[in-house]
C-alpha positions in Angstrom: 7.1 46.1 32.9 10.7 47.1 32.5 11.8 50.6 31.9 15.0 51.5 30.0 16.9 54.8 31.0 19.8 56.6 29.9 19.8 58.4 33.3 22.9 58.0 35.5 21.9 55.9 38.5 22.9 56.5 42.2 26.3 54.8 42.7 25.2 52.9 45.7 22.5 51.1 43.4 25.1 49.8 41.0 27.4 48.8 44.1 24.7 46.8 45.4 23.9 45.2 42.0 27.5 44.3 41.7 27.8 42.7 45.2 24.6 40.7 44.6 25.7 39.3 41.4 29.3 38.4 42.3 31.0 41.4 40.4 32.7 42.3 43.6 32.7 45.2 46.0 33.4 48.8 44.6 33.5 51.9 46.9 30.8 54.4 46.1 33.3 57.1 45.4 35.0 54.9 42.7 31.7 54.0 41.3 30.6 57.7 41.1 33.8 58.5 39.2 33.4 55.4 36.8 29.8 56.6 36.0 30.6 60.2 35.5 33.6 59.1 33.0 31.1 56.6 31.2 30.4 57.5 27.5 26.8 56.0 27.8 25.0 54.3 30.8 21.9 52.4 30.1 19.7 51.0 33.0 16.8 48.8 33.3 14.4 49.3 36.1 11.4 47.2 37.5 7.9 48.7 37.9 8.9 49.7 41.5 12.0 51.7 40.2 14.6 49.1 41.3 17.8 48.7 39.5 17.5 45.4 37.6 20.3 45.8 34.9 22.9 48.0 33.6 25.3 48.2 30.9 27.8 51.1 30.0 30.3 52.2 27.6 33.7 53.8 28.2 36.2 55.2 26.0 36.9 58.6 24.2 33.4 58.8 22.9 34.3 59.6 19.4 36.8 56.9 17.9 36.8 54.2 20.6 34.4 52.8 23.2 34.3 49.6 25.2 31.4 47.7 26.5 31.8 47.3 30.3 29.7 46.1 33.0 26.6 44.3 31.5 24.9 43.2 34.7 21.5 41.8 35.3 19.7 41.0 38.7 19.5 37.4 39.1 15.7 37.4 39.5 15.5 39.0 36.1 17.9 36.7 34.2 16.3 35.0 31.2 13.9 37.7 30.7 15.7 39.4 27.7 16.9 42.4 29.7 20.7 42.0 28.7 19.5 42.0 25.0 17.4 45.1 25.3 20.4 46.9 27.3 22.9 46.1 24.6 20.5 47.0 21.9 19.9 50.3 23.4 23.7 50.8 24.2 24.7 49.9 20.6 21.8 52.3 19.2 23.3 55.2 21.4 27.0 54.4 20.3 26.3 54.2 16.6 24.8 57.6 17.0 27.5 59.3 19.0 30.6 57.7 17.6 32.3 59.0 14.5 32.2 57.0 11.2 34.8 54.3 11.2 34.8 54.1 15.2 35.8 51.0 17.2 33.8 49.3 19.9 35.2 46.6 21.6 34.3 44.4 24.7 35.8 41.3 26.6 33.2 38.9 26.7 32.9 36.4 29.6 33.6 32.9 28.4 30.5 31.3 26.9 28.7 34.6 26.0 30.7 35.1 22.7 27.5 34.0 20.7 25.4 36.5 22.6 27.8 39.5 21.7 28.2 38.3 18.0 24.3 38.9 17.8 25.3 42.6 17.8 28.0 42.4 15.4 31.0 41.7 17.5 33.6 39.2 16.1 35.8 37.0 18.3 39.7 37.6 18.5 42.2 36.5 17.5 40.9 36.8 13.9 42.8 38.1 10.7 45.2 40.7 11.7 43.7 41.1 15.1 45.3 39.4 18.0 43.7 38.2 21.1 42.5 40.7 23.7 44.6 41.2 26.8 43.8 42.2 30.4 45.8 43.4 33.4 43.8 43.5 36.9 45.2 45.8 39.6 43.2 43.8 42.1 44.1 41.2 45.0 44.7 37.7 43.8 41.9 36.4 45.9 39.3 38.3 43.7 41.0 37.2 40.5 40.7 33.4 41.6 37.1 33.9 42.0 36.6 35.5 38.7 39.3 34.0 36.3 39.6 35.9 32.8 
């Protein structure tokens, strides 16, 4: 049985999940600061309390939010956890953000249809150009995780 929580996790748990799933190493102090600065953090835990999924939103919490770090433990992929996490995150954001607010994300290639299920539209479209990214990381990591 998977339990969904809105309680901030221990930074070490998230660092371990990131490392396990190939999202890259992050220092615990940096993760603590990132979690503290998040608008919403939604977790999925297994019956033993282990972290099996996370998604968070960052932004100003009023007009703008960006979905970040949707990560599911490899042993639980295909169980629908990502959908449950996203649904709970979107519910929270629609409750907390002002009317007319913008929720954005940068989808991993091939997952656009998944995010479209939650109302996201691909860019460029109409007056909206393509999203852009700048990484402040070593080139070796970027080569492993191309944008």
